[in-house]
C-alpha positions in Angstrom: 111.9 11.8 13.7 109.5 8.7 13.9 106.6 11.2 14.7 107.1 13.4 12.0 107.3 10.1 9.4 103.8 9.1 11.1 102.5 12.4 10.5 103.3 12.7 6.8 101.9 9.0 6.6 98.7 10.0 8.3 98.1 13.5 6.6 98.8 11.0 2.7 96.6 8.3 3.9 93.7 11.1 4.8 94.7 13.0 1.5 94.5 10.0 -0.6 90.9 8.8 0.8 89.2 12.3 1.4 90.5 14.8 -1.2 90.9 12.7 -4.0 92.3 15.1 -7.3 89.0 14.7 -10.0 89.8 13.9 -13.1 86.4 15.0 -14.5 85.1 17.6 -16.8 81.9 19.1 -18.4 80.4 19.3 -21.4 77.2 21.2 -21.6 75.4 22.9 -24.6 71.8 23.4 -26.7 70.2 20.9 -29.0 68.2 22.1 -31.9 66.9 20.3 -34.3 64.9 21.4 -37.4 60.8 21.2 -37.4 58.1 22.3 -39.1 56.2 25.2 -37.2 53.7 27.5 -38.6 53.9 26.4 -41.6 58.1 27.2 -41.9 61.5 25.2 -40.8 63.0 26.7 -38.0 65.4 24.6 -35.4 63.8 24.7 -32.0 65.2 23.3 -29.2 65.1 19.0 -28.9 63.7 18.7 -25.5 63.9 15.0 -23.4 66.6 14.0 -26.0 68.8 11.4 -24.9 72.4 12.6 -25.0 75.2 10.1 -25.3 78.8 11.0 -24.8 81.2 8.1 -26.6 85.2 7.8 -26.7 86.1 9.5 -30.6 89.3 6.6 -29.7 87.5 4.0 -28.8 84.0 4.5 -29.7 83.2 3.1 -26.2 80.4 5.4 -24.4 81.3 7.4 -21.3 78.4 9.2 -20.5 75.0 9.6 -20.5 72.4 12.6 -19.6 69.2 14.0 -21.5 68.0 17.6 -22.8 66.2 19.4 -20.5 62.6 21.8 -22.1 65.1 24.2 -23.6 67.3 21.4 -25.3 69.9 22.2 -22.8 72.3 19.5 -21.8 75.4 19.1 -19.0 76.8 15.7 -18.8 79.8 14.6 -16.8 82.9 12.7 -18.5 86.4 11.6 -17.5 89.4 12.9 -19.0 91.2 13.2 -20.6 89.8 12.9 -24.5 87.5 13.6 -27.6 84.2 13.2 -27.5 81.4 11.9 -29.7 78.3 13.4 -28.8 74.6 11.1 -30.0 71.5 13.0 -29.6 68.4 10.5 -29.8 65.0 11.0 -29.8 62.6 8.3 -31.5 64.9 8.0 -34.7 65.9 11.2 -34.7 70.3 11.7 -34.4 72.4 14.4 -34.1 75.8 15.0 -33.4 78.3 17.0 -32.3 82.2 16.6 -31.1 84.1 17.9 -28.5 88.2 19.5 -28.7 90.6 18.0 -26.9 88.7 18.1 -22.8 90.9 18.6 -19.9 89.9 17.7 -16.3 88.2 20.3 -13.9 87.3 22.3 -16.6 83.4 23.2 -18.4 83.0 23.0 -21.8 80.1 24.7 -23.3 79.8 23.0 -27.2 77.4 25.4 -28.1 75.0 24.3 -30.3 74.4 20.5 -32.1 72.3 20.8 -35.3 72.2 20.4 -39.0 75.4 21.8 -39.0 77.2 20.2 -36.0 75.7 17.3 -38.0 77.1 17.3 -41.0 80.8 18.3 -39.6 80.4 15.5 -37.2 80.0 12.6 -40.2 82.9 14.1 -42.4 85.1 14.2 -38.9 84.1 10.8 -38.0 85.1 9.8 -41.8 88.4 11.4 -41.0 89.2 9.7 -37.5 89.3 6.3 -39.2 92.1 7.2 -41.1 93.6 9.4 -39.0 95.7 8.8 -35.8 94.6 11.5 -33.5 90.9 12.9 -33.2 92.1 15.9 -31.6 94.4 17.0 -34.1 91.5 16.3 -36.8 89.0 18.6 -34.7 91.8 21.6 -34.0 93.5 21.2 -37.4 90.5 20.2 -40.2 87.0 21.7 -39.1 87.1 24.7 -39.8 88.5 24.0 -43.2 85.3 21.6 -43.8 82.9 24.4 -42.6 84.4 26.5 -45.9 84.9 23.4 -48.3 82.8 23.1 -51.5 79.9 21.0 -50.9 79.6 21.3 -47.5 76.5 23.2 -47.3 75.0 20.8 -49.9 75.8 18.3 -47.1 74.4 20.3 -44.2 71.1 20.6 -46.2 70.8 16.8 -46.8 71.0 16.6 -43.2 68.1 18.5 -42.2 65.8 17.2 -44.8 66.5 13.7 -43.2 66.1 15.3 -39.7 62.7 16.9 -41.1 61.8 13.4 -41.9 62.8 12.3 -38.1 65.3 10.6 -39.9 69.3 9.2 -38.9 71.4 11.1 -41.0 74.2 8.3 -39.9 72.2 5.4 -41.7 71.6 7.6 -44.9 73.5 6.3 -47.6 73.5 9.7 -49.6 74.9 11.0 -46.6 77.4 8.9 -45.7 78.6 9.0 -48.9 78.5 13.0 -49.2 80.9 12.8 -46.2 82.9 10.0 -47.4 83.6 12.5 -50.5 84.4 15.7 -48.3 86.8 13.6 -46.1 89.0 12.7 -49.0 89.5 16.0 -50.0 91.2 16.4 -46.6 92.8 12.8 -46.5 94.7 14.3 -50.3 95.6 17.3 -48.8 
């Protein structure tokens, strides 16, 4: 009996020190910013930009990475949670938000662009007024994309980004995002 107990303890200690369960997940995607190209405005890959991942509840930075020459990024985060992504290059800032992230999975968040930035600005307003960012992302995001005024907000974000600006600091954009958020707080 003693040898069996020692064997169980040895196996448990070996597992705990060498085979810990990972609690990480991977977020990936591509970043596109509006730029003048051959006389037209196009969404082009944003190269060598800094990717900052924040906990959507606390605002705490949980990871950083950067985009490659094709605008791709991949970053490992702890889980569970909902994450805000800030992509920064110079004064330029684009945003995206993940849904609820679970351990040991890879999440392709798709494109970070003017549309995701506009959507995230509205979601950030809602996060401040509601308890669970995951519920807001899951239930409200599709409705925001169809809301009257969202297309105009997206165009405003694009115009600021074209000027290499930061839409998260533009008073008109923040007011428009707040007004859109109010539609969903009252419904």
